[in-house]
mmCIF file of the N, C-alpha and C atoms, coordinates in Angstrom:
data_MODEL
# 
_entry.id   MODEL 
# 
loop_
_atom_site.group_PDB 
_atom_site.id 
_atom_site.type_symbol 
_atom_site.label_atom_id 
_atom_site.label_alt_id 
_atom_site.label_comp_id 
_atom_site.label_asym_id 
_atom_site.label_entity_id 
_atom_site.label_seq_id 
_atom_site.pdbx_PDB_ins_code 
_atom_site.Cartn_x 
_atom_site.Cartn_y 
_atom_site.Cartn_z 
_atom_site.occupancy 
_atom_site.B_iso_or_equiv 
_atom_site.pdbx_formal_charge 
_atom_site.auth_seq_id 
_atom_site.auth_comp_id 
_atom_site.auth_asym_id 
_atom_site.auth_atom_id 
_atom_site.pdbx_PDB_model_num 
ATOM 1   N N  . MET A 1 1  ? -109.540 -142.896 -67.747 1.00 0.00 ? 1  MET A N  1 
ATOM 2   C CA . MET A 1 1  ? -109.172 -143.943 -66.870 1.00 0.00 ? 1  MET A CA 1 
ATOM 3   C C  . MET A 1 1  ? -107.563 -143.875 -66.808 1.00 0.00 ? 1  MET A C  1 
ATOM 4   N N  . LYS A 1 2  ? -107.154 -144.031 -65.542 1.00 0.00 ? 2  LYS A N  1 
ATOM 5   C CA . LYS A 1 2  ? -105.706 -144.062 -65.236 1.00 0.00 ? 2  LYS A CA 1 
ATOM 6   C C  . LYS A 1 2  ? -105.347 -145.335 -64.629 1.00 0.00 ? 2  LYS A C  1 
ATOM 7   N N  . LEU A 1 3  ? -104.466 -146.165 -65.223 1.00 0.00 ? 3  LEU A N  1 
ATOM 8   C CA . LEU A 1 3  ? -104.007 -147.384 -64.573 1.00 0.00 ? 3  LEU A CA 1 
ATOM 9   C C  . LEU A 1 3  ? -102.544 -147.162 -64.143 1.00 0.00 ? 3  LEU A C  1 
ATOM 10  N N  . ASN A 1 4  ? -102.187 -147.485 -62.999 1.00 0.00 ? 4  ASN A N  1 
ATOM 11  C CA . ASN A 1 4  ? -100.757 -147.387 -62.570 1.00 0.00 ? 4  ASN A CA 1 
ATOM 12  C C  . ASN A 1 4  ? -99.911  -148.378 -63.378 1.00 0.00 ? 4  ASN A C  1 
ATOM 13  N N  . SER A 1 5  ? -98.748  -148.031 -63.579 1.00 0.00 ? 5  SER A N  1 
ATOM 14  C CA . SER A 1 5  ? -97.719  -148.809 -64.471 1.00 0.00 ? 5  SER A CA 1 
ATOM 15  C C  . SER A 1 5  ? -97.592  -150.333 -63.805 1.00 0.00 ? 5  SER A C  1 
ATOM 16  N N  . GLY A 1 6  ? -97.909  -150.531 -62.532 1.00 0.00 ? 6  GLY A N  1 
ATOM 17  C CA . GLY A 1 6  ? -97.855  -151.817 -61.939 1.00 0.00 ? 6  GLY A CA 1 
ATOM 18  C C  . GLY A 1 6  ? -99.059  -152.566 -62.138 1.00 0.00 ? 6  GLY A C  1 
ATOM 19  N N  . CYS A 1 7  ? -99.976  -152.105 -62.805 1.00 0.00 ? 7  CYS A N  1 
ATOM 20  C CA . CYS A 1 7  ? -101.367 -152.756 -62.876 1.00 0.00 ? 7  CYS A CA 1 
ATOM 21  C C  . CYS A 1 7  ? -101.181 -154.082 -63.679 1.00 0.00 ? 7  CYS A C  1 
ATOM 22  N N  . ASN A 1 8  ? -101.478 -155.231 -63.020 1.00 0.00 ? 8  ASN A N  1 
ATOM 23  C CA . ASN A 1 8  ? -101.395 -156.507 -63.583 1.00 0.00 ? 8  ASN A CA 1 
ATOM 24  C C  . ASN A 1 8  ? -102.666 -156.779 -64.343 1.00 0.00 ? 8  ASN A C  1 
ATOM 25  N N  . LYS A 1 9  ? -102.679 -157.987 -65.175 1.00 0.00 ? 9  LYS A N  1 
ATOM 26  C CA . LYS A 1 9  ? -103.759 -158.437 -65.892 1.00 0.00 ? 9  LYS A CA 1 
ATOM 27  C C  . LYS A 1 9  ? -105.032 -158.663 -65.224 1.00 0.00 ? 9  LYS A C  1 
ATOM 28  N N  . ASP A 1 10 ? -104.885 -159.145 -63.997 1.00 0.00 ? 10 ASP A N  1 
ATOM 29  C CA . ASP A 1 10 ? -106.142 -159.451 -63.094 1.00 0.00 ? 10 ASP A CA 1 
ATOM 30  C C  . ASP A 1 10 ? -106.750 -158.099 -62.795 1.00 0.00 ? 10 ASP A C  1 
ATOM 31  N N  . LEU A 1 11 ? -105.948 -157.192 -62.333 1.00 0.00 ? 11 LEU A N  1 
ATOM 32  C CA . LEU A 1 11 ? -106.624 -155.823 -62.003 1.00 0.00 ? 11 LEU A CA 1 
ATOM 33  C C  . LEU A 1 11 ? -107.223 -155.102 -63.192 1.00 0.00 ? 11 LEU A C  1 
ATOM 34  N N  . MET A 1 12 ? -106.661 -155.496 -64.413 1.00 0.00 ? 12 MET A N  1 
ATOM 35  C CA . MET A 1 12 ? -107.222 -154.947 -65.589 1.00 0.00 ? 12 MET A CA 1 
ATOM 36  C C  . MET A 1 12 ? -108.512 -155.562 -66.011 1.00 0.00 ? 12 MET A C  1 
ATOM 37  N N  . VAL A 1 13 ? -108.672 -156.789 -65.639 1.00 0.00 ? 13 VAL A N  1 
ATOM 38  C CA . VAL A 1 13 ? -109.946 -157.466 -65.797 1.00 0.00 ? 13 VAL A CA 1 
ATOM 39  C C  . VAL A 1 13 ? -111.068 -156.777 -65.010 1.00 0.00 ? 13 VAL A C  1 
ATOM 40  N N  . LEU A 1 14 ? -110.733 -156.432 -63.706 1.00 0.00 ? 14 LEU A N  1 
ATOM 41  C CA . LEU A 1 14 ? -111.802 -155.773 -62.767 1.00 0.00 ? 14 LEU A CA 1 
ATOM 42  C C  . LEU A 1 14 ? -111.957 -154.378 -63.223 1.00 0.00 ? 14 LEU A C  1 
ATOM 43  N N  . THR A 1 15 ? -110.930 -153.653 -63.718 1.00 0.00 ? 15 THR A N  1 
ATOM 44  C CA . THR A 1 15 ? -111.251 -152.366 -64.204 1.00 0.00 ? 15 THR A CA 1 
ATOM 45  C C  . THR A 1 15 ? -111.943 -152.377 -65.540 1.00 0.00 ? 15 THR A C  1 
ATOM 46  N N  . THR A 1 16 ? -111.741 -153.229 -66.414 1.00 0.00 ? 16 THR A N  1 
ATOM 47  C CA . THR A 1 16 ? -112.594 -153.392 -67.486 1.00 0.00 ? 16 THR A CA 1 
ATOM 48  C C  . THR A 1 16 ? -114.075 -153.672 -67.290 1.00 0.00 ? 16 THR A C  1 
ATOM 49  N N  . ALA A 1 17 ? -114.224 -154.493 -66.294 1.00 0.00 ? 17 ALA A N  1 
ATOM 50  C CA . ALA A 1 17 ? -115.688 -154.647 -65.852 1.00 0.00 ? 17 ALA A CA 1 
ATOM 51  C C  . ALA A 1 17 ? -116.244 -153.444 -65.311 1.00 0.00 ? 17 ALA A C  1 
ATOM 52  N N  . HIS A 1 18 ? -115.517 -152.668 -64.608 1.00 0.00 ? 18 HIS A N  1 
ATOM 53  C CA . HIS A 1 18 ? -116.046 -151.390 -63.982 1.00 0.00 ? 18 HIS A CA 1 
ATOM 54  C C  . HIS A 1 18 ? -116.358 -150.437 -65.186 1.00 0.00 ? 18 HIS A C  1 
ATOM 55  N N  . GLU A 1 19 ? -115.494 -150.317 -66.181 1.00 0.00 ? 19 GLU A N  1 
ATOM 56  C CA . GLU A 1 19 ? -115.668 -149.477 -67.414 1.00 0.00 ? 19 GLU A CA 1 
ATOM 57  C C  . GLU A 1 19 ? -116.793 -149.903 -68.231 1.00 0.00 ? 19 GLU A C  1 
ATOM 58  N N  . PHE A 1 20 ? -116.978 -151.225 -68.370 1.00 0.00 ? 20 PHE A N  1 
ATOM 59  C CA . PHE A 1 20 ? -118.003 -151.624 -69.087 1.00 0.00 ? 20 PHE A CA 1 
ATOM 60  C C  . PHE A 1 20 ? -119.327 -151.281 -68.468 1.00 0.00 ? 20 PHE A C  1 
ATOM 61  N N  . GLY A 1 21 ? -119.368 -151.360 -67.070 1.00 0.00 ? 21 GLY A N  1 
ATOM 62  C CA . GLY A 1 21 ? -120.516 -150.762 -66.381 1.00 0.00 ? 21 GLY A CA 1 
ATOM 63  C C  . GLY A 1 21 ? -121.012 -149.466 -66.737 1.00 0.00 ? 21 GLY A C  1 
ATOM 64  N N  . HIS A 1 22 ? -120.080 -148.548 -67.060 1.00 0.00 ? 22 HIS A N  1 
ATOM 65  C CA . HIS A 1 22 ? -120.309 -147.244 -67.638 1.00 0.00 ? 22 HIS A CA 1 
ATOM 66  C C  . HIS A 1 22 ? -120.990 -147.320 -69.037 1.00 0.00 ? 22 HIS A C  1 
ATOM 67  N N  . VAL A 1 23 ? -120.468 -148.379 -69.844 1.00 0.00 ? 23 VAL A N  1 
ATOM 68  C CA . VAL A 1 23 ? -121.063 -148.493 -71.163 1.00 0.00 ? 23 VAL A CA 1 
ATOM 69  C C  . VAL A 1 23 ? -122.478 -148.795 -71.093 1.00 0.00 ? 23 VAL A C  1 
ATOM 70  N N  . VAL A 1 24 ? -122.902 -149.667 -70.242 1.00 0.00 ? 24 VAL A N  1 
ATOM 71  C CA . VAL A 1 24 ? -124.293 -150.059 -70.102 1.00 0.00 ? 24 VAL A CA 1 
ATOM 72  C C  . VAL A 1 24 ? -125.094 -149.075 -69.285 1.00 0.00 ? 24 VAL A C  1 
ATOM 73  N N  . GLY A 1 25 ? -124.525 -147.987 -68.839 1.00 0.00 ? 25 GLY A N  1 
ATOM 74  C CA . GLY A 1 25 ? -125.334 -146.984 -68.160 1.00 0.00 ? 25 GLY A CA 1 
ATOM 75  C C  . GLY A 1 25 ? -125.121 -146.701 -66.768 1.00 0.00 ? 25 GLY A C  1 
ATOM 76  N N  . LEU A 1 26 ? -124.284 -147.479 -66.071 1.00 0.00 ? 26 LEU A N  1 
ATOM 77  C CA . LEU A 1 26 ? -124.082 -147.336 -64.515 1.00 0.00 ? 26 LEU A CA 1 
ATOM 78  C C  . LEU A 1 26 ? -123.140 -146.309 -64.302 1.00 0.00 ? 26 LEU A C  1 
ATOM 79  N N  . GLY A 1 27 ? -123.438 -145.571 -63.229 1.00 0.00 ? 27 GLY A N  1 
ATOM 80  C CA . GLY A 1 27 ? -122.566 -144.552 -62.699 1.00 0.00 ? 27 GLY A CA 1 
ATOM 81  C C  . GLY A 1 27 ? -121.847 -145.054 -61.487 1.00 0.00 ? 27 GLY A C  1 
ATOM 82  N N  . HIS A 1 28 ? -120.966 -144.252 -61.058 1.00 0.00 ? 28 HIS A N  1 
ATOM 83  C CA . HIS A 1 28 ? -120.125 -144.568 -59.846 1.00 0.00 ? 28 HIS A CA 1 
ATOM 84  C C  . HIS A 1 28 ? -121.109 -144.713 -58.505 1.00 0.00 ? 28 HIS A C  1 
ATOM 85  N N  . GLU A 1 29 ? -120.720 -145.707 -57.694 1.00 0.00 ? 29 GLU A N  1 
ATOM 86  C CA . GLU A 1 29 ? -121.493 -145.951 -56.555 1.00 0.00 ? 29 GLU A CA 1 
ATOM 87  C C  . GLU A 1 29 ? -120.453 -145.475 -55.339 1.00 0.00 ? 29 GLU A C  1 
ATOM 88  N N  . ASN A 1 30 ? -120.925 -144.526 -54.587 1.00 0.00 ? 30 ASN A N  1 
ATOM 89  C CA . ASN A 1 30 ? -120.032 -143.871 -53.543 1.00 0.00 ? 30 ASN A CA 1 
ATOM 90  C C  . ASN A 1 30 ? -120.421 -144.328 -52.169 1.00 0.00 ? 30 ASN A C  1 
ATOM 91  N N  . ASN A 1 31 ? -121.500 -145.076 -51.939 1.00 0.00 ? 31 ASN A N  1 
ATOM 92  C CA . ASN A 1 31 ? -121.986 -145.336 -50.668 1.00 0.00 ? 31 ASN A CA 1 
ATOM 93  C C  . ASN A 1 31 ? -122.050 -146.775 -50.267 1.00 0.00 ? 31 ASN A C  1 
ATOM 94  N N  . ARG A 1 32 ? -122.044 -147.753 -51.214 1.00 0.00 ? 32 ARG A N  1 
ATOM 95  C CA . ARG A 1 32 ? -122.154 -149.108 -50.917 1.00 0.00 ? 32 ARG A CA 1 
ATOM 96  C C  . ARG A 1 32 ? -121.167 -149.903 -51.643 1.00 0.00 ? 32 ARG A C  1 
ATOM 97  N N  . CYS A 1 33 ? -120.943 -151.211 -51.315 1.00 0.00 ? 33 CYS A N  1 
ATOM 98  C CA . CYS A 1 33 ? -120.022 -152.030 -51.946 1.00 0.00 ? 33 CYS A CA 1 
ATOM 99  C C  . CYS A 1 33 ? -120.485 -152.436 -53.504 1.00 0.00 ? 33 CYS A C  1 
ATOM 100 N N  . ALA A 1 34 ? -119.696 -152.009 -54.403 1.00 0.00 ? 34 ALA A N  1 
ATOM 101 C CA . ALA A 1 34 ? -120.031 -152.245 -55.831 1.00 0.00 ? 34 ALA A CA 1 
ATOM 102 C C  . ALA A 1 34 ? -118.789 -152.238 -56.728 1.00 0.00 ? 34 ALA A C  1 
ATOM 103 N N  . ARG A 1 35 ? -118.844 -152.910 -57.766 1.00 0.00 ? 35 ARG A N  1 
ATOM 104 C CA . ARG A 1 35 ? -117.808 -152.823 -58.796 1.00 0.00 ? 35 ARG A CA 1 
ATOM 105 C C  . ARG A 1 35 ? -117.748 -151.412 -59.331 1.00 0.00 ? 35 ARG A C  1 
ATOM 106 N N  . MET A 1 36 ? -118.781 -150.797 -59.226 1.00 0.00 ? 36 MET A N  1 
ATOM 107 C CA . MET A 1 36 ? -118.897 -149.364 -59.783 1.00 0.00 ? 36 MET A CA 1 
ATOM 108 C C  . MET A 1 36 ? -118.410 -148.394 -58.778 1.00 0.00 ? 36 MET A C  1 
ATOM 109 N N  . ASN A 1 37 ? -117.737 -148.787 -57.623 1.00 0.00 ? 37 ASN A N  1 
ATOM 110 C CA . ASN A 1 37 ? -117.032 -147.828 -56.821 1.00 0.00 ? 37 ASN A CA 1 
ATOM 111 C C  . ASN A 1 37 ? -116.008 -147.114 -57.634 1.00 0.00 ? 37 ASN A C  1 
ATOM 112 N N  . PRO A 1 38 ? -115.534 -145.988 -57.386 1.00 0.00 ? 38 PRO A N  1 
ATOM 113 C CA . PRO A 1 38 ? -114.595 -145.221 -58.229 1.00 0.00 ? 38 PRO A CA 1 
ATOM 114 C C  . PRO A 1 38 ? -113.320 -145.740 -58.068 1.00 0.00 ? 38 PRO A C  1 
ATOM 115 N N  . THR A 1 39 ? -112.974 -146.399 -57.048 1.00 0.00 ? 39 THR A N  1 
ATOM 116 C CA . THR A 1 39 ? -111.394 -146.813 -56.723 1.00 0.00 ? 39 THR A CA 1 
ATOM 117 C C  . THR A 1 39 ? -111.526 -148.095 -56.149 1.00 0.00 ? 39 THR A C  1 
ATOM 118 N N  . LEU A 1 40 ? -110.301 -148.905 -56.221 1.00 0.00 ? 40 LEU A N  1 
ATOM 119 C CA . LEU A 1 40 ? -110.209 -150.139 -55.699 1.00 0.00 ? 40 LEU A CA 1 
ATOM 120 C C  . LEU A 1 40 ? -108.781 -150.212 -54.988 1.00 0.00 ? 40 LEU A C  1 
ATOM 121 N N  . GLU A 1 41 ? -108.695 -151.236 -54.086 1.00 0.00 ? 41 GLU A N  1 
ATOM 122 C CA . GLU A 1 41 ? -107.461 -151.523 -53.465 1.00 0.00 ? 41 GLU A CA 1 
ATOM 123 C C  . GLU A 1 41 ? -106.515 -152.381 -54.282 1.00 0.00 ? 41 GLU A C  1 
ATOM 124 N N  . PRO A 1 42 ? -105.293 -152.447 -54.073 1.00 0.00 ? 42 PRO A N  1 
ATOM 125 C CA . PRO A 1 42 ? -104.352 -153.324 -54.867 1.00 0.00 ? 42 PRO A CA 1 
ATOM 126 C C  . PRO A 1 42 ? -104.779 -154.722 -54.980 1.00 0.00 ? 42 PRO A C  1 
ATOM 127 N N  . ASP A 1 43 ? -105.649 -155.143 -54.013 1.00 0.00 ? 43 ASP A N  1 
ATOM 128 C CA . ASP A 1 43 ? -106.053 -156.639 -53.995 1.00 0.00 ? 43 ASP A CA 1 
ATOM 129 C C  . ASP A 1 43 ? -107.272 -156.702 -54.856 1.00 0.00 ? 43 ASP A C  1 
ATOM 130 N N  . GLY A 1 44 ? -107.797 -155.599 -55.384 1.00 0.00 ? 44 GLY A N  1 
ATOM 131 C CA . GLY A 1 44 ? -108.994 -155.715 -56.221 1.00 0.00 ? 44 GLY A CA 1 
ATOM 132 C C  . GLY A 1 44 ? -110.322 -155.273 -55.392 1.00 0.00 ? 44 GLY A C  1 
ATOM 133 N N  . THR A 1 45 ? -110.146 -155.095 -54.142 1.00 0.00 ? 45 THR A N  1 
ATOM 134 C CA . THR A 1 45 ? -111.411 -154.820 -53.289 1.00 0.00 ? 45 THR A CA 1 
ATOM 135 C C  . THR A 1 45 ? -111.852 -153.278 -53.556 1.00 0.00 ? 45 THR A C  1 
ATOM 136 N N  . PRO A 1 46 ? -113.185 -153.259 -53.897 1.00 0.00 ? 46 PRO A N  1 
ATOM 137 C CA . PRO A 1 46 ? -113.693 -151.856 -54.257 1.00 0.00 ? 46 PRO A CA 1 
ATOM 138 C C  . PRO A 1 46 ? -113.788 -151.244 -52.866 1.00 0.00 ? 46 PRO A C  1 
ATOM 139 N N  . ASN A 1 47 ? -114.049 -149.789 -52.952 1.00 0.00 ? 47 ASN A N  1 
ATOM 140 C CA . ASN A 1 47 ? -114.334 -149.026 -51.683 1.00 0.00 ? 47 ASN A CA 1 
ATOM 141 C C  . ASN A 1 47 ? -115.503 -149.582 -51.117 1.00 0.00 ? 47 ASN A C  1 
ATOM 142 N N  . HIS A 1 48 ? -115.829 -149.497 -49.800 1.00 0.00 ? 48 HIS A N  1 
ATOM 143 C CA . HIS A 1 48 ? -117.013 -149.809 -49.071 1.00 0.00 ? 48 HIS A CA 1 
ATOM 144 C C  . HIS A 1 48 ? -117.345 -151.381 -49.049 1.00 0.00 ? 48 HIS A C  1 
ATOM 145 N N  . CYS A 1 49 ? -116.283 -152.190 -49.611 1.00 0.00 ? 49 CYS A N  1 
ATOM 146 C CA . CYS A 1 49 ? -116.505 -153.624 -49.588 1.00 0.00 ? 49 CYS A CA 1 
ATOM 147 C C  . CYS A 1 49 ? -115.607 -154.243 -48.558 1.00 0.00 ? 49 CYS A C  1 
ATOM 148 N N  . THR A 1 50 ? -115.922 -155.360 -48.070 1.00 0.00 ? 50 THR A N  1 
ATOM 149 C CA . THR A 1 50 ? -115.098 -156.216 -47.129 1.00 0.00 ? 50 THR A CA 1 
ATOM 150 C C  . THR A 1 50 ? -113.849 -156.622 -47.821 1.00 0.00 ? 50 THR A C  1 
ATOM 151 N N  . GLN A 1 51 ? -112.791 -156.432 -47.210 1.00 0.00 ? 51 GLN A N  1 
ATOM 152 C CA . GLN A 1 51 ? -111.428 -156.853 -47.783 1.00 0.00 ? 51 GLN A CA 1 
ATOM 153 C C  . GLN A 1 51 ? -111.344 -158.375 -48.063 1.00 0.00 ? 51 GLN A C  1 
ATOM 154 N N  . HIS A 1 52 ? -111.049 -158.740 -49.268 1.00 0.00 ? 52 HIS A N  1 
ATOM 155 C CA . HIS A 1 52 ? -110.809 -160.168 -49.818 1.00 0.00 ? 52 HIS A CA 1 
ATOM 156 C C  . HIS A 1 52 ? -109.733 -160.183 -50.650 1.00 0.00 ? 52 HIS A C  1 
ATOM 157 N N  . THR A 1 53 ? -109.257 -161.407 -51.157 1.00 0.00 ? 53 THR A N  1 
ATOM 158 C CA . THR A 1 53 ? -108.137 -161.453 -51.986 1.00 0.00 ? 53 THR A CA 1 
ATOM 159 C C  . THR A 1 53 ? -108.530 -161.101 -53.442 1.00 0.00 ? 53 THR A C  1 
ATOM 160 N N  . LEU A 1 54 ? -107.526 -160.983 -54.242 1.00 0.00 ? 54 LEU A N  1 
ATOM 161 C CA . LEU A 1 54 ? -107.827 -160.659 -55.684 1.00 0.00 ? 54 LEU A CA 1 
ATOM 162 C C  . LEU A 1 54 ? -108.400 -161.906 -56.279 1.00 0.00 ? 54 LEU A C  1 
ATOM 163 N N  . ARG A 1 55 ? -108.095 -163.043 -55.984 1.00 0.00 ? 55 ARG A N  1 
ATOM 164 C CA . ARG A 1 55 ? -108.625 -164.331 -56.455 1.00 0.00 ? 55 ARG A CA 1 
ATOM 165 C C  . ARG A 1 55 ? -110.179 -164.297 -56.083 1.00 0.00 ? 55 ARG A C  1 
ATOM 166 N N  . TYR A 1 56 ? -110.606 -163.813 -54.893 1.00 0.00 ? 56 TYR A N  1 
ATOM 167 C CA . TYR A 1 56 ? -111.910 -163.827 -54.636 1.00 0.00 ? 56 TYR A CA 1 
ATOM 168 C C  . TYR A 1 56 ? -112.663 -162.833 -55.513 1.00 0.00 ? 56 TYR A C  1 
ATOM 169 N N  . TRP A 1 57 ? -112.133 -161.672 -55.727 1.00 0.00 ? 57 TRP A N  1 
ATOM 170 C CA . TRP A 1 57 ? -112.718 -160.616 -56.456 1.00 0.00 ? 57 TRP A CA 1 
ATOM 171 C C  . TRP A 1 57 ? -112.894 -161.001 -58.039 1.00 0.00 ? 57 TRP A C  1 
ATOM 172 N N  . LEU A 1 58 ? -111.906 -161.863 -58.526 1.00 0.00 ? 58 LEU A N  1 
ATOM 173 C CA . LEU A 1 58 ? -112.079 -162.347 -59.916 1.00 0.00 ? 58 LEU A CA 1 
ATOM 174 C C  . LEU A 1 58 ? -113.151 -163.230 -60.051 1.00 0.00 ? 58 LEU A C  1 
ATOM 175 N N  . SER A 1 59 ? -113.654 -164.007 -58.914 1.00 0.00 ? 59 SER A N  1 
ATOM 176 C CA . SER A 1 59 ? -115.006 -164.881 -59.025 1.00 0.00 ? 59 SER A CA 1 
ATOM 177 C C  . SER A 1 59 ? -116.080 -164.236 -58.650 1.00 0.00 ? 59 SER A C  1 
ATOM 178 N N  . HIS A 1 60 ? -116.002 -162.986 -58.029 1.00 0.00 ? 60 HIS A N  1 
ATOM 179 C CA . HIS A 1 60 ? -117.157 -162.232 -57.565 1.00 0.00 ? 60 HIS A CA 1 
ATOM 180 C C  . HIS A 1 60 ? -117.055 -160.780 -58.086 1.00 0.00 ? 60 HIS A C  1 
ATOM 181 N N  . VAL A 1 61 ? -117.004 -160.722 -59.415 1.00 0.00 ? 61 VAL A N  1 
ATOM 182 C CA . VAL A 1 61 ? -116.751 -159.391 -60.020 1.00 0.00 ? 61 VAL A CA 1 
ATOM 183 C C  . VAL A 1 61 ? -117.929 -158.429 -59.746 1.00 0.00 ? 61 VAL A C  1 
ATOM 184 N N  . LEU A 1 62 ? -119.184 -158.816 -60.062 1.00 0.00 ? 62 LEU A N  1 
ATOM 185 C CA . LEU A 1 62 ? -120.356 -158.054 -59.786 1.00 0.00 ? 62 LEU A CA 1 
ATOM 186 C C  . LEU A 1 62 ? -120.875 -158.129 -58.331 1.00 0.00 ? 62 LEU A C  1 
ATOM 187 N N  . GLN A 1 63 ? -121.360 -157.045 -57.863 1.00 0.00 ? 63 GLN A N  1 
ATOM 188 C CA . GLN A 1 63 ? -121.854 -157.081 -56.495 1.00 0.00 ? 63 GLN A CA 1 
ATOM 189 C C  . GLN A 1 63 ? -123.403 -156.673 -56.612 1.00 0.00 ? 63 GLN A C  1 
ATOM 190 N N  . LYS A 1 64 ? -124.101 -156.998 -55.496 1.00 0.00 ? 64 LYS A N  1 
ATOM 191 C CA . LYS A 1 64 ? -125.587 -156.871 -55.419 1.00 0.00 ? 64 LYS A CA 1 
ATOM 192 C C  . LYS A 1 64 ? -125.953 -155.367 -56.051 1.00 0.00 ? 64 LYS A C  1 
ATOM 193 N N  . ASP A 1 65 ? -125.174 -154.407 -55.681 1.00 0.00 ? 65 ASP A N  1 
ATOM 194 C CA . ASP A 1 65 ? -125.577 -153.008 -56.090 1.00 0.00 ? 65 ASP A CA 1 
ATOM 195 C C  . ASP A 1 65 ? -125.415 -152.922 -57.573 1.00 0.00 ? 65 ASP A C  1 
ATOM 196 N N  . ASP A 1 66 ? -124.476 -153.563 -58.192 1.00 0.00 ? 66 ASP A N  1 
ATOM 197 C CA . ASP A 1 66 ? -124.211 -153.459 -59.594 1.00 0.00 ? 66 ASP A CA 1 
ATOM 198 C C  . ASP A 1 66 ? -125.364 -154.135 -60.288 1.00 0.00 ? 66 ASP A C  1 
ATOM 199 N N  . LEU A 1 67 ? -125.754 -155.256 -59.994 1.00 0.00 ? 67 LEU A N  1 
ATOM 200 C CA . LEU A 1 67 ? -126.885 -156.030 -60.509 1.00 0.00 ? 67 LEU A CA 1 
ATOM 201 C C  . LEU A 1 67 ? -128.192 -155.265 -60.318 1.00 0.00 ? 67 LEU A C  1 
ATOM 202 N N  . GLN A 1 68 ? -128.412 -154.726 -59.105 1.00 0.00 ? 68 GLN A N  1 
ATOM 203 C CA . GLN A 1 68 ? -129.597 -153.758 -58.931 1.00 0.00 ? 68 GLN A CA 1 
ATOM 204 C C  . GLN A 1 68 ? -129.576 -152.688 -59.881 1.00 0.00 ? 68 GLN A C  1 
ATOM 205 N N  . GLY A 1 69 ? -128.503 -152.003 -60.114 1.00 0.00 ? 69 GLY A N  1 
ATOM 206 C CA . GLY A 1 69 ? -128.370 -150.956 -60.951 1.00 0.00 ? 69 GLY A CA 1 
ATOM 207 C C  . GLY A 1 69 ? -128.768 -151.290 -62.416 1.00 0.00 ? 69 GLY A C  1 
ATOM 208 N N  . ALA A 1 70 ? -128.228 -152.476 -62.912 1.00 0.00 ? 70 ALA A N  1 
ATOM 209 C CA . ALA A 1 70 ? -128.405 -152.890 -64.218 1.00 0.00 ? 70 ALA A CA 1 
ATOM 210 C C  . ALA A 1 70 ? -129.990 -153.284 -64.419 1.00 0.00 ? 70 ALA A C  1 
ATOM 211 N N  . ARG A 1 71 ? -130.547 -153.927 -63.418 1.00 0.00 ? 71 ARG A N  1 
ATOM 212 C CA . ARG A 1 71 ? -131.961 -154.257 -63.506 1.00 0.00 ? 71 ARG A CA 1 
ATOM 213 C C  . ARG A 1 71 ? -132.797 -152.969 -63.477 1.00 0.00 ? 71 ARG A C  1 
ATOM 214 N N  . ALA A 1 72 ? -132.451 -152.025 -62.775 1.00 0.00 ? 72 ALA A N  1 
ATOM 215 C CA . ALA A 1 72 ? -133.181 -150.782 -62.783 1.00 0.00 ? 72 ALA A CA 1 
ATOM 216 C C  . ALA A 1 72 ? -133.277 -150.215 -64.142 1.00 0.00 ? 72 ALA A C  1 
ATOM 217 N N  . ILE A 1 73 ? -132.170 -150.320 -64.855 1.00 0.00 ? 73 ILE A N  1 
ATOM 218 C CA . ILE A 1 73 ? -132.110 -149.724 -66.124 1.00 0.00 ? 73 ILE A CA 1 
ATOM 219 C C  . ILE A 1 73 ? -132.870 -150.485 -67.290 1.00 0.00 ? 73 ILE A C  1 
ATOM 220 N N  . TYR A 1 74 ? -132.601 -151.844 -67.180 1.00 0.00 ? 74 TYR A N  1 
ATOM 221 C CA . TYR A 1 74 ? -133.063 -152.724 -68.242 1.00 0.00 ? 74 TYR A CA 1 
ATOM 222 C C  . TYR A 1 74 ? -134.286 -153.485 -68.087 1.00 0.00 ? 74 TYR A C  1 
ATOM 223 N N  . GLN A 1 75 ? -134.702 -153.816 -66.743 1.00 0.00 ? 75 GLN A N  1 
ATOM 224 C CA . GLN A 1 75 ? -135.699 -154.702 -66.441 1.00 0.00 ? 75 GLN A CA 1 
ATOM 225 C C  . GLN A 1 75 ? -136.984 -153.894 -66.736 1.00 0.00 ? 75 GLN A C  1 
ATOM 226 N N  . ARG A 1 76 ? -138.042 -154.546 -67.498 1.00 0.00 ? 76 ARG A N  1 
ATOM 227 C CA . ARG A 1 76 ? -139.261 -153.882 -67.670 1.00 0.00 ? 76 ARG A CA 1 
ATOM 228 C C  . ARG A 1 76 ? -140.413 -154.722 -67.306 1.00 0.00 ? 76 ARG A C  1 
# 
């Protein structure tokens, strides 16, 4: 994991959520909006997601794809 020197606390929160996704077994999502997208914009917007403010992303950390992935792994 590489954080730019200008990475603020809020972006670290989003990055930590992404990395925790790996801990629970999620991989990168390269085709749909998800916290598990491999990169994000400076405002916290993951790849393939509609642009929003950092404040928005801090209150909408997980996306539908992230939740579906976790359910697929752990729901029985």
